[in-house]
C-alpha positions in Angstrom: 116.0 97.7 104.7 115.5 94.4 106.9 112.1 92.9 107.2 110.3 92.4 110.3 108.2 89.5 111.5 104.2 90.1 111.4 102.5 87.4 113.6 98.9 88.0 113.6 95.6 86.4 113.0 94.0 86.5 109.6 90.5 84.9 109.0 90.6 82.6 112.2 94.5 81.2 111.5 97.9 82.3 112.8 100.1 83.9 110.5 103.7 84.9 110.4 105.1 86.7 107.4 108.2 89.1 107.0 107.5 92.5 105.7 109.1 95.8 105.3 108.3 98.4 107.7 106.6 100.5 105.2 104.5 98.1 103.7 100.5 98.5 104.3 98.1 95.8 105.8 96.5 95.9 102.4 99.6 94.8 100.6 100.9 92.3 103.2 97.1 90.8 103.0 97.4 90.8 99.0 100.7 90.1 98.2 102.1 88.1 101.3 99.1 86.4 102.0 97.5 85.9 98.7 93.9 87.3 100.0 93.0 89.5 97.2 89.4 90.3 98.2 90.4 93.9 100.0 91.3 96.0 96.6 93.1 99.5 96.4 90.9 102.0 94.8 92.5 105.0 96.2 95.2 104.5 98.4 93.8 107.2 100.7 91.1 105.5 102.7 88.6 107.3 100.7 86.6 104.8 98.8 86.4 101.6 101.2 87.7 99.1 98.5 90.2 97.7 101.1 88.0 97.6 104.2 88.6 94.7 106.3 87.9 93.9 110.0 90.5 94.8 112.6 89.6 93.2 115.9 86.0 93.3 114.6 86.1 97.0 113.6 86.1 98.0 109.8 89.2 99.9 108.8 90.8 101.0 105.5 93.6 98.8 105.2 95.4 101.0 103.1 95.9 103.5 105.7 97.4 101.3 108.1 100.9 99.6 108.3 100.8 95.9 108.4 103.2 95.9 111.6 100.4 97.7 113.2 98.0 94.4 113.2 100.8 92.5 115.2 99.1 90.3 117.7 95.6 91.2 116.4 92.8 89.5 114.5 92.1 90.4 110.9 89.3 89.4 108.7 89.1 89.7 105.3 85.9 89.1 102.7 87.7 85.5 102.4 87.4 84.8 106.2 83.5 86.1 106.4 81.8 82.9 105.7 81.8 80.1 108.0 82.6 76.2 107.1 82.8 77.0 103.5 79.3 78.7 103.6 78.6 82.0 102.2 77.9 84.7 104.6 74.3 86.0 104.4 75.8 89.2 103.2 77.6 87.5 100.2 74.7 85.2 99.8 72.3 88.3 99.5 74.8 90.2 97.1 74.7 87.1 94.7 71.3 86.1 94.8 70.2 89.6 93.9 72.8 90.5 91.3 74.6 93.2 93.0 78.0 93.0 91.6 78.6 94.4 88.4 82.2 95.1 88.2 82.8 93.6 91.8 85.6 96.0 92.4 83.8 97.8 95.6 81.8 94.6 96.9 84.1 93.0 99.3 84.8 96.5 101.0 80.8 97.2 101.2 80.0 93.7 102.6 82.8 93.9 105.3 81.4 97.5 106.3 77.9 96.0 106.3 79.0 93.0 108.4 80.7 95.3 110.8 77.4 97.3 111.0 74.8 94.3 111.4 77.4 92.9 114.1 76.6 96.1 116.1 72.9 96.7 115.2 71.3 93.5 113.7 67.9 95.5 112.7 69.4 98.6 111.1 66.8 101.1 109.4 67.7 102.0 105.8 69.3 105.1 106.5 71.3 103.4 109.4 72.4 100.9 106.4 73.3 103.9 104.2 75.2 105.8 107.0 77.1 102.0 107.7 78.3 102.0 104.2 78.8 105.5 103.4 82.5 105.2 103.3 82.4 102.8 100.4 82.1 104.2 96.8 80.4 102.2 94.0 80.8 103.6 90.6 78.7 100.7 88.7 75.7 99.2 90.7 74.1 102.0 92.4 73.1 101.5 95.8 69.5 100.4 95.9 70.2 96.5 95.4 72.9 96.9 98.1 70.4 98.3 100.4 67.9 95.4 99.6 70.8 92.8 100.0 71.8 93.9 103.3 68.4 94.4 104.6 67.8 90.9 103.6 70.9 89.4 104.9 69.8 91.3 108.5 66.7 89.4 108.4 68.5 86.0 107.5 71.0 86.6 110.6 68.1 87.7 112.8 66.5 84.6 112.0 69.1 82.2 112.8 70.2 83.9 115.8 73.5 85.2 114.8 
């Protein structure tokens, strides 16, 4: 089967890769572009480990064909920070020791980043709802909630 040219923007950079028409966005990101932050946990869109932003909205990249991203903006956990600095969510997660195995963390952070972009001062219930599609079997969610709340405060303080 012939490969197709996928041209899109990933983490602010124009990219062009050849992909089979049946390849998911998750596989193209991981296998063709070497961006291993998004993970395949379930392959059915239920766990959130593969969450990335597509045109600013969180999506399950395991459910989307790579070619559907043609001409669009994709952001992964690798592109969340600015100028080599961690995003306030990444910083808070590291400082508070949220990651244990780390498998779900990129997806949780991407879901939380989308939430904070839309609602910079979410309540705890809104945070819980915002990350509800992300499953974690290690940490529990208490420190995640604390980290997201701290990051919201840091983003508000800097006007982002």
